[in-house]
VMD Tcl script that draws the C-alpha trace (Angstrom):
set ca {
  {-2.16 -17.64 -9.82}
  {-1.41 -21.11 -11.05}
  {0.18 -23.88 -8.96}
  {2.77 -26.26 -10.32}
  {1.82 -29.82 -9.45}
  {3.28 -33.29 -9.83}
  {0.96 -35.82 -11.37}
  {0.02 -38.50 -8.90}
  {-2.85 -40.63 -7.75}
  {-3.85 -37.98 -5.30}
  {-6.77 -39.64 -3.58}
  {-4.72 -42.78 -2.90}
  {-1.55 -41.26 -1.50}
  {-0.69 -38.87 1.31}
  {-0.06 -35.28 0.32}
  {1.03 -32.17 2.14}
  {-1.81 -29.76 3.05}
  {-2.28 -26.55 1.10}
  {-0.22 -24.56 3.58}
  {2.81 -26.73 2.96}
  {5.08 -27.35 0.02}
  {3.00 -27.33 -3.17}
  {5.43 -26.66 -6.01}
  {6.86 -30.15 -5.63}
  {4.38 -32.16 -3.54}
  {5.73 -35.26 -1.91}
  {4.36 -38.71 -2.49}
  {4.32 -39.92 1.09}
  {3.06 -43.37 0.24}
  {2.05 -45.30 -2.82}
  {0.78 -48.69 -3.71}
  {-3.00 -48.77 -3.48}
  {-4.72 -47.51 -6.58}
  {-7.12 -44.60 -6.39}
  {-8.82 -42.00 -8.57}
  {-7.07 -39.13 -10.30}
  {-9.45 -36.18 -10.67}
  {-8.88 -33.28 -13.06}
  {-11.20 -30.33 -13.73}
  {-10.58 -28.34 -16.92}
  {-11.45 -24.67 -17.36}
  {-12.43 -23.48 -20.86}
  {-13.40 -20.02 -22.04}
  {-14.38 -18.85 -25.53}
  {-14.22 -21.03 -28.66}
  {-13.09 -19.66 -32.01}
  {-11.12 -20.68 -35.10}
  {-9.39 -17.29 -35.16}
  {-5.67 -17.95 -34.46}
  {-5.09 -14.32 -33.49}
  {-7.31 -14.53 -30.42}
  {-5.74 -14.90 -26.96}
  {-4.35 -18.34 -26.13}
  {-7.26 -19.20 -23.80}
  {-9.56 -19.14 -26.84}
  {-9.39 -22.57 -28.47}
  {-10.99 -23.97 -31.60}
  {-13.97 -26.34 -31.59}
  {-11.64 -28.99 -33.05}
  {-9.33 -28.54 -30.06}
  {-12.21 -29.31 -27.68}
  {-13.36 -32.30 -29.72}
  {-9.83 -33.69 -30.02}
  {-9.22 -33.20 -26.29}
  {-12.35 -35.13 -25.30}
  {-11.55 -38.01 -27.64}
  {-7.88 -38.18 -26.65}
  {-8.76 -38.28 -22.96}
  {-11.39 -40.99 -23.52}
  {-8.76 -43.08 -25.30}
  {-6.36 -42.48 -22.37}
  {-8.88 -43.96 -19.94}
  {-10.55 -40.84 -18.54}
  {-14.20 -41.00 -17.49}
  {-16.11 -37.76 -18.01}
  {-18.50 -36.83 -15.22}
  {-20.64 -33.82 -14.45}
  {-19.54 -31.67 -11.54}
  {-22.57 -32.67 -9.48}
  {-21.78 -36.36 -10.06}
  {-18.23 -35.78 -8.81}
  {-19.33 -33.81 -5.76}
  {-21.92 -36.44 -4.85}
  {-19.03 -38.89 -4.37}
  {-16.53 -36.61 -2.69}
  {-16.96 -38.42 0.63}
  {-16.64 -41.80 -1.08}
  {-13.71 -41.61 -3.52}
  {-13.70 -45.41 -3.74}
  {-16.85 -45.06 -5.85}
  {-15.05 -43.00 -8.49}
  {-13.46 -44.43 -11.65}
  {-9.61 -44.47 -11.78}
  {-9.44 -41.28 -13.86}
  {-12.17 -38.65 -13.67}
  {-12.42 -35.51 -15.79}
  {-14.88 -32.62 -15.46}
  {-15.29 -29.86 -18.06}
  {-16.19 -26.31 -17.07}
  {-16.71 -23.21 -19.23}
  {-16.40 -19.71 -17.77}
  {-18.20 -16.44 -18.51}
  {-21.13 -17.64 -20.66}
  {-19.89 -16.90 -24.17}
  {-22.30 -17.39 -27.06}
  {-19.74 -19.72 -28.62}
  {-20.59 -22.24 -25.90}
  {-24.13 -22.64 -27.24}
  {-23.12 -22.49 -30.90}
  {-19.88 -24.51 -30.90}
  {-19.27 -26.33 -27.61}
  {-22.74 -27.73 -26.92}
  {-22.98 -29.67 -30.21}
  {-19.65 -31.33 -29.43}
  {-20.72 -32.18 -25.89}
  {-23.93 -33.74 -27.23}
  {-22.07 -35.76 -29.85}
  {-19.56 -37.04 -27.30}
  {-22.04 -37.56 -24.49}
  {-20.08 -35.30 -22.13}
  {-21.73 -32.97 -19.61}
  {-20.25 -29.64 -18.56}
  {-20.64 -26.80 -16.06}
  {-21.25 -23.27 -17.38}
  {-20.36 -20.36 -15.06}
  {-22.44 -17.20 -15.58}
  {-21.54 -13.64 -14.51}
  {-25.07 -12.53 -13.78}
  {-24.50 -8.77 -14.09}
  {-22.87 -9.23 -17.49}
  {-25.81 -11.01 -19.14}
  {-27.93 -7.86 -19.52}
  {-25.00 -5.44 -19.53}
  {-22.04 -7.16 -21.27}
  {-18.71 -5.31 -21.17}
  {-17.79 -4.02 -24.63}
  {-14.37 -5.68 -24.65}
  {-15.71 -9.25 -24.31}
  {-16.77 -11.60 -27.13}
  {-20.56 -12.00 -27.42}
  {-22.25 -13.44 -24.34}
  {-25.43 -15.51 -24.16}
  {-28.77 -13.94 -23.26}
  {-30.91 -15.33 -20.46}
  {-33.09 -17.08 -23.06}
  {-30.02 -18.79 -24.50}
  {-28.78 -19.77 -21.03}
  {-32.17 -21.32 -20.26}
  {-32.02 -23.16 -23.59}
  {-28.60 -24.75 -22.92}
  {-29.67 -25.74 -19.41}
  {-32.76 -27.50 -20.80}
  {-30.44 -29.58 -23.01}
  {-29.65 -31.77 -20.01}
  {-25.93 -31.52 -20.83}
  {-25.22 -28.39 -18.82}
  {-25.19 -27.38 -15.15}
  {-25.29 -23.64 -14.44}
  {-22.90 -22.20 -11.88}
  {-22.44 -18.64 -10.64}
  {-19.33 -16.74 -11.66}
  {-20.43 -14.03 -9.17}
  {-22.67 -11.07 -9.96}
  {-20.41 -8.07 -10.52}
  {-17.03 -8.69 -8.84}
  {-15.50 -10.28 -11.94}
  {-13.50 -7.08 -12.26}
  {-10.28 -5.47 -11.12}
  {-10.50 -2.96 -8.28}
  {-8.18 -0.15 -7.16}
  {-5.98 -1.62 -4.43}
  {-3.52 1.15 -3.51}
  {-3.20 4.96 -3.50}
  {-1.51 4.88 -6.92}
  {-4.57 3.46 -8.71}
  {-3.07 0.07 -9.41}
  {-5.64 -2.69 -9.59}
  {-6.10 -6.32 -8.53}
  {-8.91 -8.90 -8.76}
  {-11.85 -7.53 -6.80}
  {-12.53 -10.65 -4.71}
  {-9.02 -10.72 -3.26}
  {-8.34 -6.97 -3.15}
  {-8.94 -4.81 -0.11}
  {-10.11 -1.84 -2.19}
  {-8.50 1.57 -1.80}
  {-11.21 4.23 -1.45}
  {-9.68 7.27 -3.12}
  {-12.22 9.91 -1.99}
  {-11.53 8.95 1.63}
  {-7.81 8.17 1.24}
  {-8.17 4.85 3.03}
  {-8.50 1.11 2.50}
  {-11.74 -0.80 2.73}
  {-12.00 -2.26 6.23}
  {-12.79 -5.86 7.09}
  {-16.53 -5.38 7.49}
  {-16.82 -3.31 4.32}
  {-15.01 -6.03 2.39}
  {-17.20 -8.71 3.91}
  {-20.40 -6.78 3.14}
  {-19.34 -6.16 -0.47}
  {-18.59 -9.81 -1.23}
  {-21.68 -11.04 0.63}
  {-23.97 -8.64 -1.24}
  {-22.55 -9.69 -4.58}
  {-23.01 -13.43 -3.96}
  {-26.54 -12.94 -2.63}
  {-27.47 -10.86 -5.67}
  {-26.06 -13.49 -8.02}
  {-28.23 -16.16 -6.41}
  {-31.27 -13.87 -6.53}
  {-30.86 -13.30 -10.26}
  {-30.35 -16.99 -10.96}
  {-33.55 -17.80 -9.08}
  {-35.38 -15.10 -10.98}
  {-34.12 -16.10 -14.41}
  {-33.70 -19.87 -14.10}
  {-36.07 -20.74 -11.30}
  {-33.36 -22.03 -8.96}
  {-30.10 -20.91 -7.34}
  {-26.70 -22.33 -8.25}
  {-25.00 -24.98 -6.13}
  {-21.51 -24.06 -7.32}
  {-19.63 -20.76 -7.36}
  {-16.67 -20.21 -9.68}
  {-14.20 -17.64 -8.34}
  {-13.22 -14.90 -10.83}
  {-9.56 -15.27 -11.84}
  {-9.44 -18.18 -9.40}
  {-9.02 -15.76 -6.47}
  {-10.55 -16.58 -3.08}
  {-9.81 -16.68 0.65}
  {-11.26 -18.23 3.78}
  {-13.62 -15.34 4.46}
  {-14.94 -15.33 0.90}
  {-15.44 -19.10 0.97}
  {-17.43 -18.75 4.20}
  {-19.62 -16.08 2.61}
  {-20.20 -18.38 -0.36}
  {-21.49 -21.07 2.00}
  {-23.83 -18.55 3.63}
  {-25.15 -17.62 0.19}
  {-26.14 -21.23 -0.46}
  {-23.21 -22.53 -2.51}
  {-22.17 -26.05 -1.57}
  {-18.87 -25.95 -3.48}
  {-16.59 -23.45 -5.20}
  {-14.09 -23.75 -8.05}
  {-10.77 -21.94 -8.33}
  {-7.64 -22.41 -10.46}
  {-4.47 -24.23 -9.61}
  {-3.10 -26.23 -12.55}
  {-3.17 -29.46 -10.63}
  {-5.31 -32.44 -9.79}
  {-8.01 -32.37 -7.10}
  {-6.67 -33.53 -3.74}
  {-8.44 -34.86 -0.65}
  {-7.94 -31.58 1.21}
  {-9.69 -29.71 -1.63}
  {-12.81 -31.81 -1.11}
  {-12.64 -31.08 2.62}
  {-12.86 -27.31 2.13}
  {-15.20 -27.74 -0.89}
  {-12.95 -25.57 -3.07}
  {-11.62 -27.45 -6.09}
  {-8.74 -26.39 -8.36}
  {-8.96 -26.42 -12.15}
  {-6.47 -26.52 -15.01}
  {-6.74 -23.50 -17.29}
  {-6.99 -24.70 -20.89}
  {-5.15 -22.88 -23.64}
  {-3.86 -23.77 -27.08}
  {-0.45 -24.88 -25.75}
  {-1.82 -27.91 -23.90}
  {-1.41 -31.33 -25.47}
  {-3.73 -34.18 -24.50}
  {-2.66 -36.88 -26.99}
  {-1.57 -40.31 -25.80}
  {-0.84 -41.29 -22.23}
  {1.17 -38.15 -21.43}
  {0.00 -36.25 -18.37}
  {2.19 -33.21 -18.98}
  {-0.90 -31.01 -19.29}
  {-1.66 -31.66 -15.63}
  {1.40 -29.85 -14.37}
  {2.66 -26.36 -14.97}
  {5.97 -26.10 -16.83}
  {8.71 -25.52 -14.30}
  {11.83 -23.55 -14.86}
  {14.62 -21.75 -13.10}
  {14.23 -18.60 -11.04}
  {16.82 -15.90 -11.62}
  {16.15 -13.36 -8.90}
  {17.56 -10.02 -7.87}
  {17.15 -8.77 -4.33}
  {16.00 -5.16 -4.14}
  {15.31 -2.89 -1.17}
  {12.90 0.01 -1.48}
  {15.19 1.86 0.92}
  {17.60 2.28 -1.99}
  {14.91 3.77 -4.22}
  {12.70 5.71 -1.83}
  {12.30 9.46 -2.04}
  {9.41 11.51 -0.58}
  {9.12 13.09 -4.01}
  {7.06 10.52 -5.93}
  {8.38 11.70 -9.29}
  {11.91 10.95 -8.12}
  {10.89 7.58 -6.69}
  {9.15 6.57 -9.91}
  {12.19 7.61 -11.93}
  {14.45 5.48 -9.74}
  {12.07 2.53 -9.92}
  {11.90 2.74 -13.71}
  {15.69 2.83 -13.87}
  {15.87 -0.22 -11.58}
  {13.42 -2.14 -13.78}
  {15.55 -1.39 -16.83}
  {18.58 -2.62 -14.97}
  {16.92 -5.79 -13.71}
  {15.92 -6.70 -17.23}
  {19.45 -5.94 -18.41}
  {21.01 -8.45 -16.01}
  {18.47 -11.12 -17.00}
  {16.31 -11.32 -13.89}
  {13.06 -13.28 -14.02}
  {12.07 -12.56 -10.41}
  {12.53 -9.81 -7.85}
  {12.79 -10.41 -4.11}
  {11.49 -7.10 -2.77}
  {11.99 -6.21 0.90}
  {8.85 -5.21 2.78}
  {10.50 -3.62 5.83}
  {12.70 -0.56 5.92}
  {16.23 -0.78 7.27}
  {17.37 2.66 6.13}
  {19.87 3.01 8.98}
  {21.44 -0.35 8.14}
  {21.42 -1.41 11.80}
  {18.93 -4.27 11.50}
  {16.24 -2.42 13.45}
  {13.07 -2.81 11.40}
  {10.58 -0.26 12.70}
  {8.89 0.76 9.46}
  {7.52 -0.97 6.40}
  {6.49 -0.13 2.86}
  {3.05 -1.67 3.28}
  {-0.07 -0.78 5.27}
  {-0.67 -2.59 8.55}
  {-1.39 -1.97 12.20}
  {1.93 -3.14 13.68}
  {4.96 -1.55 12.05}
  {4.70 2.09 11.10}
  {4.29 2.67 7.36}
  {7.20 4.67 5.98}
  {5.43 4.90 2.63}
  {2.74 2.70 1.08}
  {4.87 1.78 -1.93}
  {5.35 -2.00 -2.04}
  {2.12 -2.68 -3.90}
  {2.80 0.01 -6.48}
  {6.39 -1.13 -7.03}
  {5.22 -4.74 -7.40}
  {2.62 -3.68 -10.00}
  {5.26 -1.92 -12.09}
  {7.61 -4.88 -11.85}
  {4.83 -7.26 -12.91}
  {4.00 -5.05 -15.87}
  {7.64 -5.43 -16.87}
  {7.21 -9.24 -16.83}
  {9.14 -9.65 -13.58}
  {7.59 -11.89 -10.92}
  {7.72 -10.47 -7.38}
  {8.15 -12.14 -4.02}
  {7.96 -10.27 -0.72}
  {10.97 -10.58 1.58}
  {10.10 -10.22 5.26}
  {11.46 -11.15 8.70}
  {9.73 -13.70 10.89}
  {11.65 -13.19 14.16}
  {13.29 -9.77 13.79}
  {10.07 -7.83 14.31}
  {11.81 -4.91 15.95}
  {8.61 -3.06 16.83}
  {7.54 -6.09 18.89}
  {10.79 -6.87 20.71}
  {11.36 -3.16 21.37}
  {8.03 -2.96 23.17}
  {8.30 -6.38 24.83}
  {11.86 -7.16 25.96}
  {10.54 -10.31 27.64}
  {9.74 -11.73 24.18}
  {13.37 -11.66 23.08}
  {15.78 -14.52 22.67}
  {18.24 -14.57 25.56}
  {21.78 -14.03 24.30}
  {25.01 -15.52 25.58}
  {27.60 -13.88 23.33}
  {30.65 -16.04 22.93}
  {32.90 -17.19 20.15}
  {32.00 -20.51 18.63}
  {34.74 -23.05 18.20}
  {35.84 -23.37 14.59}
  {34.59 -26.52 12.91}
  {36.42 -28.76 10.50}
  {33.94 -27.68 7.85}
  {35.34 -24.18 7.99}
  {32.62 -22.28 9.86}
  {33.81 -18.89 11.15}
  {34.84 -19.04 14.79}
  {33.02 -15.81 15.62}
  {29.74 -16.77 13.92}
  {27.48 -15.54 16.70}
  {28.99 -12.09 17.15}
  {29.51 -11.41 13.46}
  {26.14 -12.67 12.19}
  {24.09 -11.17 15.02}
  {25.82 -7.81 15.06}
  {25.62 -7.28 11.33}
  {22.15 -8.62 10.55}
  {20.03 -7.89 13.62}
  {20.51 -6.64 17.21}
  {18.22 -9.33 18.62}
  {15.07 -11.23 17.70}
  {11.90 -12.73 19.11}
  {11.90 -16.08 20.88}
  {9.90 -18.26 18.47}
  {8.20 -20.60 20.98}
  {6.22 -17.89 22.82}
  {2.46 -17.72 22.07}
  {2.61 -13.91 22.04}
  {5.34 -14.07 19.40}
  {3.23 -16.43 17.31}
  {0.33 -14.00 17.44}
  {2.48 -10.97 16.59}
  {4.22 -12.67 13.66}
  {1.05 -14.17 12.21}
  {-0.73 -10.83 12.60}
  {2.05 -9.00 10.75}
  {2.07 -11.44 7.85}
  {-1.72 -11.54 7.71}
  {-1.69 -7.79 7.10}
  {0.76 -8.34 4.24}
  {-1.52 -11.00 2.75}
  {-4.61 -8.82 3.10}
  {-3.17 -5.68 1.53}
  {-0.42 -6.83 -0.84}
  {-0.78 -8.77 -4.11}
  {1.77 -11.35 -2.98}
  {2.18 -14.72 -4.63}
  {5.46 -15.53 -2.91}
  {7.12 -14.83 0.44}
  {10.79 -15.34 1.23}
  {11.49 -15.56 4.95}
  {14.71 -13.66 5.61}
  {17.73 -15.18 7.36}
  {16.60 -14.09 10.83}
  {14.66 -17.38 11.21}
  {17.36 -19.15 13.22}
  {18.51 -19.55 16.80}
  {22.27 -19.29 17.14}
  {24.38 -21.40 19.47}
  {24.85 -18.35 21.67}
  {21.12 -17.82 22.17}
  {18.49 -19.38 24.44}
  {14.73 -19.62 24.10}
  {13.06 -17.18 26.47}
  {10.79 -19.73 28.14}
  {13.04 -22.79 27.71}
  {16.64 -21.73 28.38}
  {17.82 -25.34 28.51}
  {16.27 -26.36 25.18}
  {18.55 -28.40 22.95}
  {19.15 -27.70 19.27}
  {16.28 -29.96 18.17}
  {13.82 -28.06 20.36}
  {15.09 -24.72 19.07}
  {14.70 -25.96 15.51}
  {11.16 -27.15 16.19}
  {10.25 -23.77 17.69}
  {11.41 -21.86 14.60}
  {9.79 -24.30 12.19}
  {6.53 -24.15 14.15}
  {6.48 -20.36 13.96}
  {7.09 -20.45 10.19}
  {4.30 -23.02 9.72}
  {1.81 -20.85 11.64}
  {2.76 -17.80 9.58}
  {2.24 -19.75 6.37}
  {-1.20 -20.86 7.52}
  {-2.09 -17.25 8.33}
  {-1.01 -16.08 4.88}
  {-2.81 -18.95 3.14}
  {-6.08 -17.89 4.74}
  {-5.93 -14.80 2.47}
  {-3.63 -15.94 -0.35}
  {-4.25 -19.70 -0.74}
  {-1.80 -20.12 -3.62}
  {1.10 -18.18 -2.06}
  {4.55 -19.81 -2.23}
  {7.15 -19.71 0.53}
  {10.92 -19.76 0.66}
  {13.40 -20.04 3.53}
  {16.86 -18.49 3.64}
  {19.56 -20.67 5.21}
  {23.27 -20.41 5.80}
  {25.90 -22.89 4.64}
  {26.10 -24.26 8.20}
  {22.69 -25.83 7.69}
  {23.75 -27.49 4.44}
  {26.79 -29.05 6.11}
  {24.90 -30.45 9.10}
  {23.27 -33.93 9.02}
  {20.26 -32.62 10.95}
  {19.68 -29.40 12.90}
  {22.83 -27.29 12.57}
  {24.32 -26.54 16.02}
  {25.33 -23.07 14.83}
  {21.87 -21.96 13.67}
  {19.27 -24.62 14.63}
  {18.24 -24.84 10.97}
  {17.48 -28.33 9.67}
  {18.26 -28.21 5.96}
  {16.53 -31.48 5.10}
  {13.37 -30.37 6.91}
  {13.38 -26.93 5.27}
  {14.01 -28.48 1.86}
  {11.03 -30.76 2.44}
  {8.67 -28.00 3.63}
  {9.59 -24.91 1.61}
  {8.73 -24.21 -2.01}
  {12.19 -22.66 -2.34}
  {15.26 -23.06 -0.17}
  {17.74 -20.20 -0.60}
  {21.33 -20.95 0.45}
  {23.04 -17.66 1.21}
  {26.77 -17.22 0.70}
  {28.40 -15.21 3.46}
  {31.32 -13.12 2.24}
  {32.66 -13.07 5.82}
  {33.05 -16.85 5.84}
  {36.83 -17.46 5.68}
  {36.25 -20.44 3.38}
  {34.32 -18.25 0.94}
  {36.94 -15.51 1.17}
  {39.78 -17.91 0.40}
  {38.21 -19.70 -2.56}
  {34.65 -18.68 -3.46}
  {34.50 -21.06 -6.43}
  {35.33 -24.06 -4.27}
  {32.87 -22.86 -1.60}
  {30.09 -22.68 -4.21}
  {31.04 -26.06 -5.66}
  {31.05 -27.89 -2.32}
  {27.99 -26.15 -0.86}
  {25.85 -26.58 -3.96}
  {26.80 -30.22 -4.41}
  {25.91 -30.98 -0.81}
  {22.58 -29.21 -1.18}
  {21.72 -30.98 -4.43}
  {22.78 -34.33 -2.98}
  {20.20 -33.94 -0.22}
  {17.54 -32.98 -2.75}
  {18.38 -36.02 -4.90}
  {17.80 -38.28 -1.92}
  {14.27 -36.95 -1.57}
  {13.76 -37.12 -5.34}
  {14.77 -40.79 -5.41}
  {12.19 -41.59 -2.76}
  {9.48 -39.78 -4.73}
  {10.49 -41.49 -7.96}
  {10.34 -44.94 -6.36}
  {6.93 -44.19 -4.88}
  {5.72 -43.00 -8.29}
  {7.03 -46.18 -9.92}
  {5.11 -48.35 -7.48}
  {1.96 -46.32 -8.18}
  {2.40 -46.62 -11.95}
  {3.06 -42.91 -12.46}
  {5.42 -41.96 -15.33}
  {8.77 -40.73 -14.08}
  {8.52 -37.77 -16.48}
  {5.65 -36.49 -14.38}
  {8.07 -35.89 -11.50}
  {10.89 -34.23 -13.36}
  {11.64 -30.74 -12.07}
  {14.54 -28.47 -11.37}
  {15.60 -28.72 -7.71}
  {13.77 -26.14 -5.57}
  {17.14 -24.74 -4.49}
  {18.57 -21.28 -4.98}
  {22.05 -19.93 -4.36}
  {22.21 -16.34 -3.12}
  {25.44 -14.56 -3.94}
  {26.46 -11.12 -2.64}
  {27.19 -8.34 -5.08}
  {28.91 -5.70 -2.98}
  {32.32 -5.99 -1.37}
  {35.68 -7.49 -2.23}
  {37.52 -10.71 -1.54}
  {40.79 -10.93 0.38}
  {42.80 -10.52 -2.84}
  {40.92 -7.33 -3.70}
  {38.74 -8.87 -6.41}
  {35.29 -7.29 -6.62}
  {32.55 -9.79 -5.79}
  {30.40 -8.62 -8.68}
  {33.14 -9.51 -11.14}
  {33.09 -13.09 -9.84}
  {29.38 -13.60 -10.49}
  {29.65 -15.21 -13.97}
  {32.15 -17.85 -12.84}
  {30.38 -18.53 -9.54}
  {26.98 -18.93 -11.18}
  {28.54 -21.27 -13.74}
  {29.97 -23.30 -10.85}
  {26.51 -23.53 -9.29}
  {25.04 -24.76 -12.58}
  {27.69 -27.46 -12.86}
  {26.77 -28.56 -9.33}
  {23.10 -28.83 -10.30}
  {21.55 -25.55 -9.06}
  {19.83 -23.58 -11.81}
  {18.18 -20.87 -9.71}
  {19.99 -17.91 -8.20}
  {19.57 -14.72 -6.21}
  {22.02 -11.85 -6.50}
  {21.96 -8.71 -4.46}
  {21.49 -6.26 -3.18}
  {20.96 -4.59 -6.55}
  {21.16 -0.89 -5.81}
  {21.70 2.39 -7.67}
  {25.10 2.54 -5.97}
  {26.39 -0.60 -7.70}
  {25.14 0.46 -11.12}
  {27.33 -1.14 -13.75}
  {29.04 -3.51 -11.32}
  {26.85 -6.50 -12.20}
  {27.65 -7.86 -15.68}
  {24.90 -7.53 -18.28}
  {22.77 -10.66 -18.86}
  {24.70 -12.45 -16.12}
  {21.58 -14.21 -14.83}
  {20.61 -15.44 -18.28}
  {23.71 -17.54 -18.85}
  {22.67 -21.13 -19.52}
  {19.01 -20.35 -18.84}
  {17.10 -23.58 -19.58}
  {13.90 -23.80 -21.57}
  {10.88 -22.77 -19.53}
  {12.92 -20.56 -17.17}
  {10.99 -17.85 -15.43}
  {7.72 -19.75 -15.20}
  {8.20 -20.48 -11.52}
  {6.08 -18.26 -9.38}
}
mol new
graphics top color blue
foreach p $ca { graphics top sphere $p radius 0.5 }
foreach p [lrange $ca 0 end-1] q [lrange $ca 1 end] { graphics top cylinder $p $q radius 0.2 }
display resetview
């Protein structure tokens, strides 16, 4: 799971922690110079152009080293870098570390001569179980004698790439698989998932065995552990420390930040043949960013107890999603089969909501195989199972009709929004609510292969609602309570899925307000700053949208983009003062417009028929990413073919 990152002098400027916005990190301050640290991850070397893109030629490696030297990079060994992690002022302005994964024979035969000639040291990560028993589908690996030989060269530090968990493991009842370190394995003979202690024991035993073999074969353990596929979590990192590793390496497609040194887990940039290191360009240090074209899908619309029928419906949905040009799918976790907003069941395992069917993981695997990225959509405050059991945890309601605003907000916002979307919700400031919400999302992170979460539109406190423990709280306090709950949930998810992205759904009221919106207590500027994606949802019941949806889209999108541009200008100025190329900050705005598919406007026009013109209006206003939905079997044929592909810019679909 790779992270898009803006190039910046990360050890000299303030950055958001890992649990906060990471797709477009903010430069909080700039001015003082400081080191920029990049760790590259290589694999096999070969001149064969038909090999996978992660296999590069020896000339590629040689050219990369020379180009980076000319651009002012100082090559250091990993141990030299780690020895200075508490004293970054001792580092050169630009530091680069080379690492090579898996222990391919090509490292000894092709990489090591180049490293010697250039005077560059590297770290070599060995999968200890594979040395004596190499998998047949891998290129040739080094023997223990060859590994000892390259270590004696003085140019190479040996790291562990684990013993035998560099594999995929079964992670659901349908035999789908995921990286073993991050997967809670599904034990088919017992029809159950691996429990916490079984997972812990499995990872601990593997790391201990890796160290034992390294001691036996090399005479010493490894100081560094390289996570297979870059996957890790807090528990695994703790087990690595217990096994004697002082640092671990992951992936991340970004520079090393101060917070990475603090947890001793450093990101690396995966090298492939597409990267270009020539000149002063730093484009290789950030993942290409493009637009997201998402379709919202509910498993309620596809579910059938007969798995053959469910699979048939899912396959048909995948065909349809590709036909309309989707790059991403926002897939609901909870079931709302009755359509009443009461979420009592989910499509994922967990110990809070009842599991209607354990299908989310399987559906996500099939969507990913079809080249569609998947985000989980879940509520943060409408946890019906919790507020049903604990009425004292609910928001207190004062139903009344809101006065119409000059901006065109519906006068009955509270009754209409609350009645249609959710009967009631949890009061976000209560400690018990924090624990329940974090616990629910932690289960999702443990059991589901999620790399993105979209918080649904229940994360708001309407003007007709009061916090349970603070009935007199003003709009700012209500906003802070919701934002605090979301932040805690994100931290809980990041403990298990460190690279997960987060999005927030907001209404147009938030976009119009210069601060916390009185109608919803959503602060658009704050959400835009914190979230990886901010989804502005169009409400077909809004009279302004009903009267003229094109004008509604135009005004709303322009306002949203204008706020984003203000933040972008601040980042650009900070980058200029720090001497960072402006091109390093260029990105599409992290904004999405969500348009409804079902229903009709006042003049009888079907909403789906308006999609092409409304999406074109959003593009003209500066928003390139969209969500349409719900996409259901019932509206088959209503959504125009390829509608989401119109005007798709280069690089679209690479956002995670």
